[in-house]
N, C-alpha and C positions, 0 to 999 in steps of 0.2 A: 303414497308411502306405505309399504307393507310393514307389518309388525311381527316380530318373532319373540318367543319366550324361552329363555334359557336359564339354567341355574347360574347363580352368581359365581364367577370364576376369579381366582387370584392369578391374574396374568401378571407376571413379574417383568418389569421393564427396566432397561438401563436408561440413564439419562446422560446425554451429550450435550449430554451436552453437549457435557459433551455437547450439550445443547447450548450451547456450543453445538449438543446436538444438541444437550442436548444435545447440545446434549448431546440427549441425549446424550447419546450417548457418548466425542473423544478429544479431550484436551491434550494437545501435543506441544511439548517444548523441544525444539530441535537442538541437537548437540548436548554437551554436558555429559558427565560420567554416569549419573544415576537418575532414575525416574522413580515415581511412586505409584503404587496400586492400592486403592481403598476397596475393601470387600466386606459386604454384610452377610451374616449368617443368621437364619431364622431360628435354628434349633436352640441357640443360646442367646439370642437377641444381642448380638455384638457387631461392631465394625472393627476390622483389623487393617493394619497398614503394612505393606510390603515394599521394600526397596527393590527397584528394577536395575539390574546390571545391564547397561545399554550396550555393552560389548557382546553379550551372549543371551540376554533375555532372562537370566536366572532371577529368582525371587528370594529375598531374605526378610525375616520379620523385623519390623521397626517398633520398638516399645512393646506394650501390652495391649490387648484388645480392650475396647471401651464400650460401655453399654449403649443400647438404643432402646426404642420402645418395642412393643410387641409386633412380631411379623414384619420386620423391615423389608420394604419392597422396591425402593428406588433411591438413587443418590444423585445429587447435583452439586457441582462445585462452581464457585463464582469465577468469572473471567480473570479476576486479579489473583485467584488461587489462595485467597486469605480466609475463606469461610466455606463450610460444607453443610449440606442439609440432607436428612434422611426421612423419607415418608414411611411411617409405621402403620401398615394397613390393619393391624390387629388392635392397636390402641387409639386409632383415629387422631394421630397427632404428628407433629414434625419435630425431630431432634435437630438442634443446631450445634455446630462446632467451629471453633477457631482452628485453622491449620497453622502449625508452627513451622519455623524455618527448617527444622530437622525432619519434617514429615509427620511428627506426632500430632495428636488431636487434643484439644481442650474443650470439654463439653460446656456449652452455654447453659447457665442455670435454668432448670425447668424445661418444659416442652411447650410447643405452640399448638393450640387446638386447630384441627382441620375438619373437613366434612367426614362423612362415613366412608371408611375403606379407601384412604388415599393410596393411589397406585402409580401415579406418574408425576414427575417434576420437570420444570423447565425454568431457566433464568434468562432474562433478556441480555443482549450483547454488552450493555453498559453495566450490568451487575446491579441494577436498581431494584428489580422486582423478581419475586419468586411466584410461580404459578403451580397449582396443585390440582390434579385430576382426581376427584372424589367419586369412585366407582359406585358406592352404595347409595349416595345421596344425589347422584346425577347433577353435579355442579362442579364449578372450579373455584377454589379459593385463591385469593391474590394477596400478597404481602409486599411491603417495602422492606428492603434489606438495609439494616443499620450497621453501625460499627461493631465489628467482632461477630457478625452473624445474627444480631438481634432482629426479630421479625415483628412488624406491626401490620395488622390487617388493613387492607385498602378499604376506604368507605364504599359500602354497597356489596362487599364480598360476603358470602360466595355468590357466584353468578351462574344461573341455570344454563344447562346445555340443551334444554328442550325449546325448540323454536316457537316463537309466538304463533298462536293459532293452531298448533298441532297438539295431539294428545298422546302421551306415552305413559299409561297407568303403571307400568313396571319400570319406568325410568329409561334412560338411554345408556347407562353404564359407561361413562367416560373412563378410559384407562391410560391414555397417553396424551402428552401435550408437547408442542414444539413452538418456539418463537422464530419468526422470520428474521432474515439477516439484517433488515433495517431496524428491528425491534418494534415495528409498528403493528404487527399482526400476530395473533395466537391461533394455532390450529389444534383441534381436540378430536381424538379418535373415540367414537362412541360405539362400544362393542355390541350392545343389544340392538341399537337402532340402525346400524349399518350406514353411518354417514360421518363425515368430518365437519365439525362446527368451525366457523370462522368468526373471529372477533377482532375488532380494532382495539389497540391498547392506548390509553391516554398517557402520553409521554411524561406528564407531570405527576399524576396521581396513581397511575397503574390500573385504573378502572377499565373494565371491559365493556364493549358495546358490540352487539351483533352486527355483522356487516350487512350490506344490501342484499347479498345472496347468503343467507345464514348457514346453509349446509350443502354438502356435495356427497352424492351417493358413492359408496365404495363397494368392495366385495362383501362377503358374509363374515361377520364377527371381526371387524377391524380391531386388532389387539396391540398395535404398536405404531408409532409414527416417528419419522425422522426427516431432517432437512439436509440436503447435500452441502458440502463444504463451501461451494460458491454461492449458496443461498438461493439458487435458481429453481430448485425442485423439491417437492414434498413427496415422500414415499410412505405408504400405508400398508401394513402387513395384515392380510386377511386370513385369520387362523382357522375358520370353519372348514370341515372336510369338503364342503361344497365349493370352496374357493382354493385354499392353499396357494395363494399368489400375492403379488405386490402391486397395488395401484400406484401410479405415478402421475403427478400433476406439475405443470409449470406454474410458478408463483408470480403473480403480477406485483413485483416489488421493485425497489430502486436499483437492485443489482442486476436486473434483467430487463429486456424490452418486450416480453411476451404479454403485452397489455394492449387493449384496444386503444388506449391513450397512454403511451409510455411516460408522458410528462405528469400523469396523475395516477400513480399506482394505488390500487384499492384493495390489494390482497386477494383478488379473485383467483380461481384455479382453472387451468385448462388441461384436460387429459393429455398425457404424452402419447405420441404415436406408438402403437403396439401394446399399450397398457390394457389390462394387467399382465405382469410378467410372472411366469411360473416359478414356484419355490418348492421347498420340501413340505413335509407335513407340519401343520400348526405353526407357521411363521409368526414371531412375536416381536422382533427387534431388528434394527439395521445398524451397521457401523461402516464408516468410510475410512480409508487411508487418506489423511488430509493432504498428503504431498503427491499422491499418484492417483490415477483415475480407476480405483477399484472399490467395490462395495460388497458387503457380506451380510447375509440375512440369517438370523438365528432360527432354526427350525426345531421348535420345542417337541413336536410330536414324533419326528423321525430321528432325533438325536444327531443332527447334522448341522453344518454351516453351508449355505449355498453361496457360491463364489461367482462374482460378476466383474466384468469391466463396465464402466458407466460413461456415458457421453456427457461431458460438461456443457456441451452446446445444445443437446437435444434431450437429455435426461434418460435415454434408453439404457436398459440393463441387458447386457449380453452375457450369457453363461460362459464361464471358462471351462476348460477341459483338463481334469475332471470337474464336473459341475458342483460337486459337494465333497466335504470331508467330514469324517465322523467326530463326534464329541463324546463327553460323558453322558450319563443319563439325565434327561430333561434339561437341556441348556435353556437359559432364560435371558442372558445378557452377554454383551461382548464389548471390549474396548481395545483400541490399537495405540501403540506407543512407538514413535520414531526411534530408530537406533542411533548410535553415537558415531558411526564411522564415516559418515558422509560430510559433505561441505555444502553450505548454502550458496546458491547463485541466484540472486533475486529472491523469488518465492519458490524456487525449485531446489530440492535437496537431492544430492546424488548418491546418498548412502544405499548400499545394495540390499539391506535387510531391515525390516521393521518387525515388531513383535505384537502378537495378538493374544488376548486373554479372554477365556470364556467361563462364565459361571454356570456350573452344572447343579441345578437344584436337587435333582433326585439322587445324584451321586455324592453331594456334599463336597465338591471339589472344584478346582480351577484347572482347566486345560490350557496348555501353553503351546503357541505355534510361532514358527518363524514365518514371515511374510516376504516372499521374494518379490521385490519391487519391480523387477523387469518383466515378470509374468503375472503377478497378482496371486499366485497360488500359495496356499497355506501348507505348511509341513509341521507335523507333530514334533515338539521339542521336549524330550524326556517324558517322565511319568507325571500324571496329574498331581497337583498339590492338594492334599486333603485339608478341608477347613473344619469348623466345629459342627458342620452339618447344615443341610438345606441352604447352600450358597444361593443368594437371591439377587444381588446387584453388585456392580463394580464400576469404578471410574478411574482413569489414569491422570497423572499430571507429570 
């Protein structure tokens, strides 16, 4: 295992959650007249709420902005959409909020201590646990989620991302986390050590245990991680100039059969054919359209979004034409919201347009796009919306 030494970077990540992705980074409610977009700004340490007009993608403010900790870096919202969490990389803590029916937020009293420089968040599919990637302390904090968003540390937390028997004197710099579709496994992107850590999750306590194969090599400087909507594939954004690509792995989980023994899924990863896939400069995050087979990678270094079709059966990313579309300066996060004009047929929506929102940290803005679901191509929708500066993370509902 080779070691590299880099300056500590504030790589800003979305969560779909969206993670749902996770997260990551994209919670989608199909139909209805309005959606919501939650956006953090580092310049004035706030989170703002915007209403989404699902007929045209337009944004309108909801209430007033509410405070966060210093340097908010990531957002996660529970599957029940009743609580939201923000990782504050500057104050080393987590802010918790109750989400109200009108979209406004109520801050939970106080903050919850995390490790040093928390950069990524993920919530399990049942909404029981919150996991935090602490870049500066090279570990993962785990919390149980209580009523109204109250957090309680899991016994044994935080959990180190340095595999037993290996030495990383400068740490591994974990920056992104994602929970598998079954909720049984946690994947952590380690920016300095160039690997993904794999943990099993105790379904009762939320405690983490390193898997039998504790890590998988990626490209250089893995700076974001996400799981496909069907839960079958893990994608890792490799941001160093020596990579600028996306590693893809099939996940041995209950939703797929890519296991040596499909009846006993163990969270192991198998590289997807053709991986890694080319991206723009400095890829840091990935977003999926949950109803159509398209994926989008945020290229922080080239101020673009890379556009792909993706194979739900094989995990392959195939560039669209054109392969990229421009963003504002220094994009760091992306979220996609289904439009309102379609109808649901089983699990497939027929609406012709979805909407995509991109946080531009350097420009202090939100770029808005229509997403043509027949082609997967993004198209700029109006002028960017200016925020309070250093837009750092966003999530939709």
